[in-house]
BADRENRO-318319 format. One record per residue (C-alpha): x, y, z; residue number from 1. Coordinates in pm, whole numbers, plus 50000, padded with zeros to 5 digits. Example, Ala and Ser with C-alpha at 12.3 -4.5 7.8 and 13.67 -1.06 7.14 Angstrom:
// BADRENRO-318319
R       X       Y       Z   pos
R   51230   49550   50780     1
R   51367   49894   50714     2
***
This chain:
// BADRENRO-318319
R       X       Y       Z   pos
R   51494   31694   40570     1
R   51694   32008   40635     2
R   51435   32263   40749     3
R   51411   32299   41124     4
R   51221   32626   41158     5
R   51129   32934   40959     6
R   51102   33278   41117     7
R   51110   33641   41007     8
R   51326   33931   41118     9
R   51202   34289   41078    10
R   51515   34464   40961    11
R   51412   34654   40649    12
R   51104   34855   40550    13
R   50814   34702   40744    14
R   50567   34856   40496    15
R   50698   34622   40224    16
R   50632   34260   40319    17
R   50883   34127   40065    18
R   51165   34316   40238    19
R   51123   34124   40566    20
R   51379   33843   40547    21
R   51261   33489   40608    22
R   51510   33300   40824    23
R   51533   32927   40754    24
R   51730   32711   40997    25
R   51891   32421   40812    26
R   52072   32119   40951    27
R   52283   32110   40634    28
R   52395   32473   40652    29
R   52753   32530   40761    30
R   52748   32909   40729    31
R   52498   33191   40688    32
R   52383   33269   40333    33
R   52126   33502   40184    34
R   51922   33484   39863    35
R   51695   33734   39689    36
R   51418   33571   39486    37
R   51237   33712   39182    38
R   50996   33975   39307    39
R   51230   34079   39589    40
R   51159   33822   39861    41
R   51463   33769   40088    42
R   51563   33444   40258    43
R   51861   33385   40486    44
R   51968   33027   40561    45
R   52144   32969   40892    46
R   52293   32669   41074    47
R   52100   32529   41371    48
R   52114   32718   41701    49
R   52245   33036   41538    50
R   52166   33329   41773    51
R   51926   33590   41638    52
R   52186   33859   41709    53
R   52429   33685   41472    54
R   52161   33674   41201    55
R   52085   34045   41249    56
R   52454   34135   41227    57
R   52488   33929   40910    58
R   52188   34101   40750    59
R   52307   34445   40855    60
R   52649   34375   40702    61
R   52489   34278   40371    62
R   52197   34520   40380    63
R   52320   34738   40090    64
R   52377   34434   39868    65
R   52036   34287   39960    66
R   51853   34611   39890    67
R   52029   34655   39555    68
R   51932   34301   39453    69
R   51574   34356   39571    70
R   51536   34670   39364    71
R   51684   34495   39061    72
R   51449   34198   39104    73
R   51141   34415   39145    74
R   51234   34638   38851    75
R   51282   34344   38616    76
R   50981   34146   38733    77
R   50726   34125   38451    78
R   50360   34193   38531    79
R   50166   33876   38613    80
R   49973   33732   38318    81
R   49596   33741   38310    82
R   49409   33497   38529    83
R   49258   33245   38472    84
R   49493   33119   38201    85
R   49352   32979   37878    86
R   49580   32676   37908    87
R   49806   32506   38160    88
R   50128   32342   38043    89
R   50284   32066   38255    90
R   50616   31998   38077    91
R   50729   31741   38335    92
R   50452   31509   38219    93
R   50436   31627   37856    94
R   50080   31747   37919    95
R   49887   32047   37790    96
R   49545   32130   37937    97
R   49296   32384   37808    98
R   49098   32575   38070    99
R   48752   32697   37969   100
R   48508   32912   38163   101
R   48142   32805   38180   102
R   47952   33094   38343   103
R   47653   33017   38559   104
R   47512   33034   38912   105
R   47660   32869   39216   106
R   48006   32842   39364   107
R   48316   32792   39150   108
R   48386   32433   39050   109
R   48677   32283   38857   110
R   48619   31972   38647   111
R   48808   31758   38398   112
R   48570   31709   38106   113
R   48799   31522   37866   114
R   49164   31433   37813   115
R   49353   31762   37821   116
R   49040   31969   37893   117
R   48940   32146   38214   118
R   48639   32364   38287   119
R   48572   32604   38572   120
R   48203   32652   38624   121
R   47987   32882   38829   122
R   48023   33245   38930   123
R   48327   33447   38818   124
R   48638   33262   38940   125
R   48808   33534   39144   126
R   49031   33398   39421   127
R   48838   33072   39460   128
R   48987   32910   39149   129
R   49351   32944   39251   130
R   49350   32686   39535   131
R   49149   32453   39311   132
R   49414   32471   39039   133
R   49687   32415   39298   134
R   49507   32106   39427   135
R   49466   31982   39071   136
R   49839   32027   38999   137
R   49920   31843   39320   138
R   49692   31556   39214   139
R   49869   31536   38878   140
R   50201   31518   39064   141
R   50079   31238   39288   142
R   49960   31042   38984   143
R   50275   31099   38777   144
R   50566   31142   39016   145
R   50478   30842   39231   146
R   50523   30582   38953   147
R   50824   30775   38819   148
R   50995   30769   39159   149
R   50914   30398   39199   150
R   51069   30319   38860   151
R   51388   30511   38942   152
R   51412   30340   39281   153
R   51400   30001   39110   154
R   51648   30115   38845   155
R   51902   30248   39095   156
R   51843   30011   39386   157
R   51785   30313   39614   158
R   51484   30253   39837   159
R   51259   30511   39999   160
R   50971   30477   40246   161
R   50704   30711   40109   162
R   50649   31015   39889   163
R   50479   31343   39981   164
R   50382   31629   39749   165
R   50404   31980   39892   166
R   50391   32338   39767   167
R   50703   32520   39887   168
R   50847   32853   39784   169
R   51216   32773   39820   170
R   51280   32399   39803   171
R   51230   32155   39518   172
R   51258   31843   39732   173
R   51390   31685   40048   174
R   51448   31344   40206   175
R   51397   31273   40575   176
R   51604   31037   40784   177
R   51305   30800   40778   178
R   51311   30781   40401   179
R   51021   31013   40320   180
R   51087   31199   39995   181
R   50898   31529   39973   182
R   50859   31683   39629   183
R   50744   32028   39529   184
R   50427   32038   39317   185
R   50597   32310   39109   186
R   50815   32038   38956   187
R   50523   31984   38717   188
R   50637   32298   38534   189
R   50997   32180   38475   190
R   51148   31977   38191   191
R   51139   31597   38234   192
R   51520   31573   38243   193
R   51534   31826   38527   194
R   51263   31645   38723   195
R   51440   31313   38677   196
R   51759   31466   38817   197
R   51575   31597   39123   198
R   51418   31256   39186   199
R   51761   31091   39163   200
R   51905   31361   39391   201
R   51653   31285   39664   202
R   51689   30908   39621   203
R   52064   30949   39670   204
R   51989   31111   40005   205
R   51843   30782   40125   206
R   52203   30661   40132   207
R   52389   30987   40203   208
R   52212   31244   40425   209
R   52455   31518   40323   210
R   52612   31677   40017   211
R   52959   31532   40068   212
R   53172   31384   39790   213
R   53018   31038   39827   214
R   52672   31179   39768   215
R   52770   31354   39444   216
R   52954   31045   39319   217
R   52635   30848   39363   218
R   52432   31112   39181   219
R   52685   31123   38897   220
R   52671   30745   38868   221
R   52307   30769   38766   222
R   52308   31117   38605   223
R   52647   31227   38463   224
R   52501   31562   38351   225
R   52376   31657   38697   226
R   52567   31988   38714   227
R   52386   32156   38425   228
R   52053   32011   38536   229
R   52111   32141   38889   230
R   52178   32491   38752   231
R   51864   32472   38541   232
R   51659   32365   38841   233
R   51792   32656   39048   234
R   51645   32894   38789   235
R   51331   32686   38742   236
R   51111   32916   38949   237
R   51064   33139   38646   238
R   50862   32860   38484   239
R   50616   32835   38774   240
R   50291   33030   38707   241
R   50217   33310   38949   242
R   49888   33155   39066   243
R   50076   32868   39233   244
R   50166   33112   39512   245
R   49985   33441   39445   246
R   49629   33474   39578   247
R   49564   33778   39367   248
R   49538   34026   39652   249
***
C-alpha cells in the first residue's frame, strides 16, 4: 500500500475548497507530481519525508499550469444529473437496477424487492439516500469481486491474504506488504475487462511490491493488453456517478 499520509496545503484561493491541493505521500513516488481531477480538485503526490517547503515551491512553480487546468476542468464539467437516479448500472457485474420511490412516513429506507429492482421508501430521500446507495454498491462489490479475485488467484497462482472494499477518490486499488488487496467500490462502474486488469495488477503486487520491469512482465503474462486497459482505467472516473462522493450540499 503506497499511501502514507494525506494533508492539505493552503496555497490558492481559500474560498474555493477544490483549489486547496491535497498532498499524498507515497512510498512508490520517486518525484513530485501533480494532477487536476474533473471538477478542479488538485492532488500532488510526493515521496516520503519530502519537506513541506519543497512541496510549496513545487506548487508555486506550477501554479499557473494548475490554475489553467482547474479552470478548464470546471468549465467543461457537466451539471450533475438529477438525484435519485431512475436506474443504477453496474457494468463490472453486467447488472442493471431500477430505483423506485415509494413515498410514505418514516425515515428513508433502501430495499431490494426483486432481482434488479430497488426501492427507497419513506420521507423524501434528500441526503439520507446517498450513503445508503454507497453501502449497497459496496455490498455488491463484496459479493462479486471476492469470488472474482479468488478465481484469478487460482488461475494465476498469485496468492493474497484478504480483500477490502473502500471508497477512495484517487486510487482504484492497492496491495499491502501483508497481502491485503484493497479495491475501490467505484470499480463497479467500469467495464469487466478493465476490472479484471485491475485485479490482476494488484495480484501481481503480491509478488512485486513496485512497478519495475519484473512487475509489468508478470502483468503482461496474464493480460497482454494491459496498456490500453490501464489508460481506460485512468479515465474511468467519468463513469462514476456523482452521488458516490457528492453529498448534495
